[in-house]
C-alpha positions in Angstrom: 109.7 83.3 95.0 111.1 81.3 98.0 113.6 83.9 98.2 111.1 86.6 99.2 111.8 88.7 102.3 110.3 91.8 103.6 111.9 95.2 103.3 113.9 96.6 105.7 112.3 99.8 105.6 109.0 101.2 104.9 108.1 104.1 103.4 104.5 106.4 104.8 104.4 109.6 103.2 106.1 110.3 99.5 105.9 113.9 98.7 107.0 114.3 95.0 107.9 117.8 93.4 107.8 118.0 89.2 109.9 120.4 87.0 108.9 120.3 83.3 110.6 121.5 80.8 111.7 120.8 77.2 115.0 119.4 77.5 114.5 118.0 81.1 113.2 117.7 84.0 114.0 117.7 87.4 112.1 115.6 90.6 112.4 116.3 94.4 111.0 113.3 96.5 110.6 113.7 100.7 110.1 110.3 102.1 108.5 109.5 105.2 110.5 106.6 106.6 110.4 103.7 109.0 112.4 100.6 110.2 109.9 97.5 109.1 109.1 96.0 112.2 108.9 92.5 111.0 112.3 93.0 109.0 114.2 92.8 112.4 116.4 94.2 114.9 119.1 96.8 113.8 119.2 99.2 111.7 120.6 98.2 107.9 121.7 100.1 105.2 118.7 101.3 103.0 119.0 100.6 99.7 117.0 102.6 96.7 116.6 101.7 93.4 117.1 103.9 91.0 118.6 104.0 86.9 118.8 106.4 84.8 118.7 109.4 87.6 121.4 112.1 87.9 121.5 113.1 91.5 121.9 116.4 92.2 120.8 116.9 95.8 120.7 114.1 99.1 119.7 114.7 102.8 119.2 112.2 105.6 116.8 114.0 108.0 118.6 117.4 107.8 121.8 116.5 107.1 123.3 117.0 104.1 124.8 113.9 102.0 128.5 114.4 100.5 129.6 111.7 98.0 131.6 109.9 101.2 128.1 109.4 102.9 126.5 107.2 100.2 127.4 104.5 97.7 125.6 105.3 94.0 125.7 102.3 91.1 123.8 102.5 87.8 120.7 100.5 89.6 121.0 101.4 93.5 121.4 104.2 96.0 122.5 103.4 99.4 123.1 104.6 102.7 123.2 104.3 106.6 120.1 105.7 108.4 120.7 106.2 112.1 117.6 106.1 113.2 114.8 104.0 113.1 112.4 107.0 111.7 114.4 109.2 109.5 114.0 111.4 106.1 115.4 110.9 102.5 115.5 114.2 100.6 116.8 113.5 97.6 117.1 116.0 93.7 117.5 114.0 90.7 117.5 115.4 86.6 115.7 112.8 84.2 115.0 113.0 80.6 111.8 111.9 79.4 112.3 114.1 75.8 114.7 111.3 74.8 113.2 108.1 77.3 112.3 105.9 74.0 112.1 103.1 76.6 108.4 104.4 77.6 109.1 103.5 81.3 109.2 106.0 84.1 108.3 109.3 82.7 108.4 110.4 79.1 107.2 112.2 76.1 104.2 111.3 74.1 104.3 113.8 71.0 103.6 116.8 72.9 102.6 115.2 76.2 104.1 114.3 79.2 102.8 110.4 81.0 104.3 107.5 82.9 104.3 104.1 82.9 105.7 102.8 86.0 104.5 98.9 85.9 106.6 96.8 86.8 109.4 98.3 87.8 109.7 102.1 86.2 109.2 104.0 89.1 113.1 103.6 90.2 113.7 105.7 85.7 112.0 108.7 87.8 113.3 109.2 91.1 115.1 106.9 94.0 112.8 104.2 95.7 111.7 100.7 97.4 110.3 100.2 93.6 108.6 97.2 94.8 105.2 96.4 95.3 104.7 95.0 98.8 106.3 98.6 99.9 102.8 101.0 99.6 103.0 104.6 100.5 100.7 107.5 101.1 101.4 110.2 97.8 101.5 114.0 97.4 102.2 114.6 93.8 103.0 118.9 92.8 104.0 118.8 89.0 105.1 122.2 87.5 105.1 123.1 83.7 104.9 125.7 81.1 100.8 126.9 81.1 100.3 127.3 77.2 102.0 124.3 75.7 100.9 122.0 79.3 97.6 123.4 80.8 96.7 120.0 82.3 98.5 118.9 84.7 97.6 115.7 86.1 98.7 112.8 88.9 96.8 110.0 91.0 94.5 111.0 93.7 92.2 114.4 94.7 93.4 117.9 93.2 93.8 119.6 96.7 95.6 122.8 95.0 97.3 125.2 91.8 98.3 127.7 90.9 100.8 130.5 88.8 104.5 131.0 88.5 106.6 133.6 87.0 107.9 133.0 83.5 104.6 131.7 82.2 104.5 128.6 84.5 102.0 127.6 86.3 101.4 124.3 89.2 98.8 121.8 90.1 99.1 119.4 93.8 97.0 116.1 93.6 97.1 114.1 97.0 96.3 110.4 97.0 94.7 109.5 100.0 95.2 106.1 100.4 98.8 103.8 100.2 100.3 102.4 96.9 102.7 100.9 95.7 105.1 102.7 93.5 103.8 101.1 90.2 100.9 102.5 90.9 101.8 106.3 90.4 100.8 108.4 87.3 101.8 111.6 85.8 100.0 113.3 82.7 100.9 116.7 81.6 99.8 117.7 78.0 97.4 120.1 76.0 94.4 117.7 76.5 91.1 118.4 75.9 88.2 116.8 78.8 85.2 115.1 78.3 83.2 114.7 81.8 80.6 113.4 83.6 79.3 111.9 86.8 78.3 108.9 89.3 76.5 109.1 92.0 77.6 105.9 94.5 75.9 103.6 96.7 76.6 105.7 100.2 74.9 108.9 97.6 78.8 109.8 96.9 79.0 111.9 93.9 82.2 111.2 92.1 83.5 113.1 88.8 84.4 111.5 86.0 86.7 113.0 83.4 88.3 111.4 80.0 91.2 113.4 78.3 92.3 113.2 74.7 94.2 114.8 72.5 91.6 117.6 70.9 91.0 115.4 67.0 89.4 112.4 69.6 87.1 114.1 71.1 84.3 112.7 69.5 85.6 109.5 69.9 85.2 108.9 73.8 81.1 108.7 74.9 81.4 104.8 74.8 84.3 104.5 77.5 82.2 106.6 79.4 79.3 105.2 79.5 81.2 101.8 80.0 82.7 103.2 83.3 79.1 104.2 84.5 78.6 101.2 83.7 80.8 99.6 85.5 81.4 101.1 88.0 77.6 100.5 89.0 78.2 96.1 88.2 81.0 96.8 90.6 78.3 98.5 93.1 75.8 96.1 92.9 77.5 92.5 92.4 80.8 93.0 95.1 79.4 95.7 96.8 82.5 97.9 95.9 82.4 101.5 96.2 84.8 103.7 94.0 86.5 105.4 96.9 88.0 108.9 95.0 86.4 112.3 94.5 87.7 111.7 90.9 88.3 109.5 88.5 90.4 109.8 85.2 91.5 108.4 81.6 93.7 110.2 79.8 94.2 108.4 76.6 98.1 108.3 74.3 98.6 107.3 71.5 102.9 105.8 72.4 101.7 103.8 75.2 103.5 100.1 75.3 100.6 98.7 77.0 97.1 98.5 76.2 96.2 100.5 79.1 97.0 101.0 83.0 95.5 100.7 86.4 97.2 104.0 87.9 94.7 105.0 91.1 92.5 107.2 90.3 94.5 108.6 87.0 94.4 105.6 84.5 96.6 106.0 81.3 95.6 104.3 78.2 96.6 103.5 74.7 94.3 105.5 72.6 93.6 101.8 70.4 92.0 100.8 73.6 89.3 104.3 74.8 88.6 105.8 71.3 85.6 104.4 69.3 82.6 105.9 67.8 79.6 104.1 65.6 80.7 105.5 62.5 84.6 104.0 62.0 84.3 101.6 64.8 83.2 97.9 64.5 81.1 96.2 67.0 84.4 94.3 68.7 86.0 97.5 68.9 83.0 98.6 70.7 83.0 95.7 73.3 86.7 95.5 73.6 86.3 99.2 74.8 83.8 98.3 76.8 85.8 95.4 78.4 89.0 97.0 79.0 87.6 100.6 80.3 86.1 97.9 82.6 89.2 95.9 83.6 91.1 98.8 84.7 88.1 100.7 87.0 87.7 97.1 88.7 91.5 96.9 89.6 91.1 99.6 91.3 90.2 97.2 94.2 91.2 94.1 92.9 95.0 95.1 92.2 95.2 98.8 93.5 93.7 98.5 97.1 94.2 94.8 97.7 97.7 94.6 96.3 100.5 92.1 95.5 103.4 91.3 97.6 105.7 90.7 94.9 105.5 90.1 91.1 105.4 86.4 91.4 101.7 87.3 92.3 100.9 89.1 89.3 98.5 86.1 88.2 96.9 87.2 91.3 95.7 90.5 90.7 95.8 90.1 86.9 93.5 86.8 86.8 90.8 87.9 89.3 90.6 91.0 87.3 90.3 89.6 84.3 87.8 87.3 85.7 85.5 90.4 86.9 85.4 91.9 83.8 84.5 88.7 81.7 81.5 88.1 84.4 81.0 92.0 84.4 80.6 91.0 79.9 78.7 88.3 80.4 76.5 89.9 82.6 75.7 93.3 80.4 75.7 91.0 76.9 75.2 87.2 76.4 76.4 85.0 79.0 76.6 82.1 76.5 78.4 84.0 73.7 81.1 85.9 76.3 82.2 81.6 77.1 82.3 80.6 73.7 84.8 83.1 72.7 86.3 82.9 76.1 86.7 78.9 75.0 87.6 79.8 71.3 90.8 82.4 72.8 91.7 79.7 74.5 92.0 77.2 72.1 94.1 79.9 69.9 96.6 82.2 71.6 96.9 79.6 75.3 97.3 76.2 73.8 99.2 77.4 71.3 101.7 79.1 74.1 101.4 76.4 76.2 102.1 73.6 73.9 105.3 76.3 72.5 109.0 77.5 73.6 107.3 80.1 75.5 105.1 78.0 77.6 105.6 78.4 82.2 103.4 77.9 84.5 100.6 80.9 85.7 102.8 81.7 88.4 106.0 80.5 87.8 108.5 80.0 90.8 111.6 81.3 89.7 112.4 84.0 86.5 115.8 84.7 84.3 116.2 88.2 83.9 
């Protein structure tokens, strides 16, 4: 943590275009960049993170770069800017269909989806993949229309259309700066449950939960939980949702419980699907708590994010406190407190007494 240094460069705008195919995907990225005024004088080399990427094309401003103009390793792309403000254009080929690590862009069944926290975005394109580099994202997704009729990304939808060969595209714009770990993309044949929420400033927000067709009857509890969470955050913290649409997608193959990507939360199906006929009371409470937690991250984690991953406990600890208070206010505060203490005794105390013990906020880590 003591070795932290501010980034040499910042990314003001990120423009992404995805061309999704069954045996590969193409990612075109345009990064509008500038020298970080807090990083000192001069123009140091620009070092972009990137793993498992096949570089097809690279430009700096309007100049095509050949192999002698940059350095490429298994983990970084390095080039030399010539001015304080510049644009980097790149095209890469990736393979979501064979991505079994479930980091970056991958396929879950017949669906494309992403997981970028903590460092998955570098498996999508070359980027400054660190939480203190925040950028405005515009994302265009193109895919075969019959297999992938639903194309989603962060922010608000601004355009869509058809292409030759049975393909179609959609463009999403996120007006709020965010770090790369909050990027999300979903493409698939999904069914949707829709509702709306009227904010405290009388603005209507569209709410959508996307699932595979066989799960469409198991999402109403999650939708009701989302609306209660939005109302509670307004009443208790004065935090109003800031986009025109909020989406949740249920994914069967997901290496986390849920992920708070800006405006497009992605959930493991087990954390969002529940109905009275087949789920226990405890399962319903878990869905409510996880939906609330990820929604609350919109402010405690997304709009106000962490400087580096040593600060993970700040965004997560505060948001866990917020979802615990929500559960206590919604149900029984006494019962919630007993449940939290019981969990600490059975899980946290056991970890702290064993070989995996560690500080909540460590000073260092080993890869």
